[in-house]
C-alpha positions in Angstrom: -0.4 0.0 0.4 0.8 3.6 -1.0 1.7 6.2 1.7 -1.4 9.0 0.4 -0.6 13.0 1.0 -4.1 14.2 2.1 -4.7 18.5 2.5 -6.5 20.0 5.5 -9.1 20.8 3.9 -9.6 17.5 1.8 -9.6 16.0 5.2 -12.3 18.4 7.3 -14.7 17.8 3.4 -14.1 13.6 4.0 -14.5 13.2 8.2 -17.8 15.8 7.6 -19.1 13.4 4.7 -18.9 10.9 6.9 -20.9 12.3 9.7 -23.5 13.5 7.3 -23.6 9.6 5.8 -26.4 7.9 6.8 -26.8 10.2 9.3 -29.4 12.3 7.1 -30.9 9.3 5.9 -32.0 7.9 8.8 -33.8 9.4 11.8 -31.7 9.0 14.9 -32.9 8.6 18.7 -36.2 10.2 19.3 -36.5 10.3 23.3 -36.1 13.6 23.6 -38.5 14.8 20.7 -38.9 18.2 20.4 -35.6 18.8 22.7 -33.4 16.7 20.2 -31.9 20.2 19.3 -30.6 20.0 22.5 -29.4 16.6 22.6 -27.3 17.2 19.4 -25.5 21.0 21.3 -24.6 18.2 24.0 -23.0 15.9 21.8 -21.1 17.7 20.2 -20.1 19.3 23.4 -18.5 15.8 24.8 -17.5 14.5 21.5 -14.9 17.7 21.8 -13.1 15.9 24.7 -13.5 12.9 23.1 -11.9 13.8 20.1 -8.9 15.1 21.8 -8.3 11.8 23.0 -8.1 10.4 20.0 -6.3 13.1 18.3 -4.0 13.1 21.4 -3.2 9.3 21.1 -2.5 9.7 16.5 0.2 12.7 17.7 2.6 10.6 19.5 2.4 8.4 17.2 2.9 10.8 13.9 2.3 8.6 10.4 1.1 5.3 12.2 -2.4 4.2 11.4 -4.7 2.8 14.4 -3.8 -0.8 13.6 0.0 0.0 13.8 -0.6 2.1 16.8 -2.2 -1.2 19.3 0.9 -3.6 18.1 3.1 -0.6 19.6 2.0 -0.2 22.6 -0.3 -3.6 23.1 2.7 -6.1 21.7 2.2 -8.1 18.5 -0.2 -10.6 20.0 -2.7 -8.7 21.8 -1.8 -5.3 19.4 -3.0 -7.9 16.3 -6.1 -8.8 18.3 -7.3 -5.4 18.9 -6.6 -4.9 15.0 -8.9 -7.9 14.4 -11.7 -6.3 16.8 -11.9 -3.0 15.0 -11.2 -4.3 11.6 -14.8 -6.4 12.3 -16.2 -3.4 13.7 -15.6 -1.2 11.2 -16.7 -4.0 8.3 -19.7 -4.2 10.2 -20.3 -0.4 10.1 -20.0 -0.6 6.8 -22.4 -3.1 6.6 -24.9 -1.5 8.6 -24.6 1.9 6.9 -25.7 -0.2 3.8 -28.1 -1.7 5.3 -29.7 1.9 6.1 -29.0 3.5 2.7 -30.3 0.1 0.9 -33.8 0.1 3.1 -34.2 4.3 2.3 -34.2 3.5 -1.4 -36.7 0.3 -0.7 -39.0 2.2 1.4 -39.2 5.8 0.2 -38.2 4.5 -4.2 -38.0 0.7 -5.5 -40.3 -0.7 -3.6 -40.5 -4.0 -5.8 -37.0 -4.3 -6.3 -34.7 -6.1 -4.0 -32.1 -4.8 -1.5 -29.3 -6.9 -3.1 -29.7 -5.1 -6.0 -28.6 -1.6 -4.8 -26.6 -3.1 -2.1 -24.5 -4.7 -5.3 -24.1 -1.4 -6.9 -23.1 0.4 -4.0 -20.7 -2.2 -3.3 -19.4 -1.9 -7.1 -18.8 2.2 -6.5 -17.0 1.9 -3.2 -14.1 -1.0 -4.5 -13.7 1.2 -7.1 -13.4 4.3 -4.5 -11.2 2.8 -2.4 -9.2 1.8 -5.2 -8.2 4.7 -7.0 -6.7 6.0 -3.6 -7.4 7.7 -0.3 -6.9 11.1 -1.5 -9.0 10.8 -5.2 -11.5 9.7 -2.5 -11.2 12.8 -0.4 -10.8 15.2 -3.5 -14.7 13.7 -4.6 -16.0 14.9 -0.7 -14.6 18.1 -1.1 -16.1 18.4 -4.6 -19.9 17.3 -3.1 -19.9 18.5 0.1 -20.8 22.1 -0.8 -24.0 20.6 -3.1 -25.1 18.8 0.1 -25.0 22.1 2.3 -26.1 23.5 -0.4 -29.2 21.6 -0.4 -29.1 21.4 3.3 -29.4 25.0 3.8 -32.1 25.9 1.1 -34.4 23.3 2.3 -34.4 24.9 5.3 -34.9 28.3 4.2 -37.6 26.7 1.8 -39.1 25.2 4.4 -39.6 28.0 6.8 -43.3 29.1 5.9 -44.7 26.2 6.8 -42.8 26.2 10.3 -44.4 25.9 13.6 -42.6 27.2 16.3 -45.4 25.4 18.7 -43.6 21.8 17.9 -39.8 23.1 19.8 -42.1 23.8 22.8 -42.2 23.6 25.9 -38.8 23.0 25.9 -37.1 20.2 28.5 -41.1 19.1 29.3 -39.3 15.8 30.0 -36.7 16.8 32.2 -33.3 16.5 31.2 -32.8 12.4 31.7 -34.5 12.0 27.6 -32.0 15.0 26.5 -28.9 12.7 27.8 -30.1 9.6 26.7 -30.5 11.0 23.7 -27.0 13.1 23.2 -25.1 9.7 24.6 -27.2 8.2 21.3 -26.3 11.0 18.9 -22.5 10.9 20.1 -22.5 7.1 19.5 -23.7 7.7 15.7 -22.1 9.2 14.2 -19.8 11.6 15.7 -17.2 9.2 17.5 -17.7 6.5 14.6 -15.3 8.9 13.5 -12.4 6.9 15.3 -12.7 5.1 11.6 -10.6 8.2 10.4 -7.4 7.1 13.0 -7.1 5.0 10.4 -6.2 7.3 7.8 -4.7 10.7 9.9 -0.9 9.2 8.9 -2.4 10.4 5.7 -2.4 14.1 6.2 0.1 16.7 5.2 0.6 18.4 8.4 0.6 16.1 10.6 0.2 19.3 13.7 -3.1 20.6 12.1 -4.8 17.0 13.1 -6.5 18.0 16.2 -7.4 21.3 14.5 -8.5 19.5 11.6 -10.6 16.7 13.5 -12.3 19.2 16.0 -13.5 21.6 13.2 -14.7 19.0 11.1 -17.0 17.8 14.3 -17.9 20.8 15.4 -19.3 21.3 11.3 -20.7 18.8 10.7 -22.6 18.7 13.9 -23.7 22.1 13.5 -25.4 20.8 9.6 -26.9 17.4 11.8 -29.2 20.5 14.2 -30.0 22.4 11.5 -31.2 19.3 9.6 -33.3 18.5 13.2 -34.4 21.6 13.4 -36.0 21.6 10.5 -37.8 18.0 10.5 -39.2 19.4 14.1 -40.4 22.6 12.8 -42.4 20.8 10.2 -43.1 17.5 11.5 -43.2 18.3 15.0 -44.0 15.2 17.4 -45.1 12.4 18.1 -46.0 12.4 14.3 -41.5 12.6 13.6 -40.8 9.8 16.0 -43.7 7.2 14.0 -41.5 8.3 10.6 -38.2 6.6 9.8 -36.9 8.7 7.2 -38.2 12.0 8.4 -35.8 14.2 6.2 -37.0 12.7 2.7 -40.9 13.5 4.0 -39.7 16.5 5.2 -38.3 18.3 2.6 -42.0 16.5 0.0 -43.5 18.9 2.0 -41.7 22.1 0.4 -43.9 24.4 -1.6 -43.7 27.6 -2.8 -46.9 28.4 -4.9 -47.2 25.1 -7.0 -43.1 25.9 -8.6 -40.8 24.5 -6.3 -41.7 21.1 -6.0 -41.0 17.5 -5.4 -37.1 18.8 -4.6 -36.9 15.4 -2.2 -35.9 13.6 -5.6 -32.9 15.8 -5.8 -32.6 15.4 -1.4 -32.5 11.8 -1.6 -29.4 11.5 -4.8 -27.7 13.8 -2.3 -28.2 11.7 0.2 -28.1 8.4 -1.3 -23.8 10.6 -1.8 -23.3 11.1 1.4 -24.4 7.6 2.5 -21.5 6.4 -0.6 -18.6 7.6 1.1 -19.6 6.8 4.5 -19.5 3.0 3.6 -16.3 3.9 1.3 -14.2 4.7 4.6 -15.9 1.6 6.7 -14.9 -0.3 3.5 -11.1 1.2 3.4 -10.5 0.5 7.0 -11.1 -2.6 7.8 -10.0 -3.0 3.9 -6.7 -2.2 5.6 -6.9 -3.4 8.9 -7.3 -7.6 6.8 -4.2 -6.2 5.1 -2.3 -5.2 8.4 -3.4 -8.3 9.8 -2.7 -11.1 7.2 0.5 -9.7 5.4 -2.1 -9.4 2.5 -0.2 -8.7 -1.1 -3.5 -7.3 -3.2 -5.0 -4.6 -1.4 -7.5 -4.8 -4.3 -8.4 -8.0 -4.0 -9.2 -8.4 -0.2 -11.5 -5.2 -0.6 -12.9 -6.9 -3.6 -14.0 -10.0 -1.4 -14.9 -7.9 2.3 -16.8 -5.8 0.1 -18.9 -9.1 -0.9 -18.7 -10.2 2.4 -20.1 -6.7 3.5 -23.2 -6.9 1.3 -24.1 -10.5 2.5 -24.1 -9.0 6.1 -25.7 -6.2 4.8 -28.6 -8.0 3.1 -29.1 -10.5 6.1 -28.2 -8.6 9.0 -32.1 -7.5 9.6 -35.4 -9.0 9.5 -37.3 -5.5 9.1 -36.6 -1.8 8.4 -38.3 -2.0 12.6 -36.0 -4.4 13.4 -33.0 -2.2 12.1 -34.2 1.0 13.7 -34.2 -0.8 17.4 -30.6 -2.3 16.9 -29.8 0.7 18.5 -30.4 -0.8 21.6 -27.5 -3.0 20.9 -25.4 -0.4 19.3 -25.2 1.5 22.2 -23.2 -0.6 24.4 -21.5 -2.9 21.9 -20.1 0.1 20.7 -18.2 1.2 23.9 -14.7 -0.3 23.6 -14.2 0.8 20.1 -15.4 4.4 20.4 -14.4 4.8 24.7 -12.3 2.3 26.0 -9.9 1.1 24.1 -8.7 4.3 23.1 -8.9 5.6 26.3 -6.7 2.7 27.4 -4.5 2.7 25.0 -3.5 7.1 25.8 -2.8 6.1 28.5 -0.5 3.2 28.5 1.1 4.5 25.7 2.2 7.6 27.7 3.1 5.7 30.3 5.2 3.7 27.3 6.6 6.8 26.6 7.5 7.7 29.3 9.5 4.7 30.5 11.4 5.0 27.3 
C-alpha cells in the first residue's frame, strides 16, 4: 500500500461527509422529542474531549495508523487481536450503513426492487473509489460536500413558511433524562464513529493540524445535523416525527412554494445517498487496511473486493425488517463502548506510560 498525502480541506470534507452519511437518511433517537436539538448540542460538546483523546493518541505516533499504534502499545499478539476487533467493527459498521441506505432506497423509491440489487451497485462504486486511492476519495468529497451543504441550507430556508414554532415547545418538558439519553445516541451515531479516521490520519499532509482538522470537522458536521433536526422538528413535530423512519425525505416532500418549487425530495435523496456512499467507502477502506495489516496481504485490491462482497451479504441478512433495523440502536449503545471509548482511552494511558519509561 502506498502512503498518500491529503490536504486539510480534503480531510475535513471527508470527515464531515462521513458524519452526515446515513445520519441524514434515518432518524436518530427520538426520546428527547422536541428537545432533540439540545441533545445534538450536548453530543457535540461531549464529542470534543473524546476527539482530543483520539488526536493525542495520533500525535503520539505520527505517521502511524490506528492498527500500527495498537501493535506498538500492546505488542504483536494483543495488538493484532485488537486490530481484528476494530477491523470487524469497521466491517460491521459498513454493512449496517449499506443496509440503512438500501432500506431507504427500497422504502421511498423502489419498493419492488430487492435490496441486494442496490447493495451491489453501492459495493461496486465503493470498491472503485477506494482502489483509486484515499486522496481521490477525499477530493471527490471536497467537490460534493458544498452541494450537500447547499441543499441543507436551501431546504431549511424554503421550509420556513411552513414552520410551526409550537412544535419545539415546551423546552425540557420531560426533563434532562431523555435529553442526555438522546445525546449519547447522537454521540455514538455518528460523531464517535469517526474513530475510523484514526486509520487515515497518517495520510494528512500537515500532521500538526490533526487536532484542528478533527475538531473543526466535528463542529461543522454537528452544526449541519442540528440544522436538519430543527427543520424536521418545526415541519413535522412530535409525536408524528417519531413515527417516521426517514424524516428528512418526508419533511422535504412538504416543501411547496406556490406550486413552483416542489418534489425536491428526489434531488435530496440523490445527495443523501452520495453522502451515505462516502461513509460506506470509508468503512470498507478501514476494514481492508485492517485485514491487510493482520494477514500481511499482498493484494489490497483483492482484499477490498472480498470484504465488499461479504459486507453486501451481511447487509442483506443482518436485519429482518425496517423496524428491527431501527431497534438495533438499543444494542448498538453498548456494542460500541469498547471501540469508541474503552480501547482508545486505555491505549492512550498505556502509550503515555510507555513513552515516559523510554
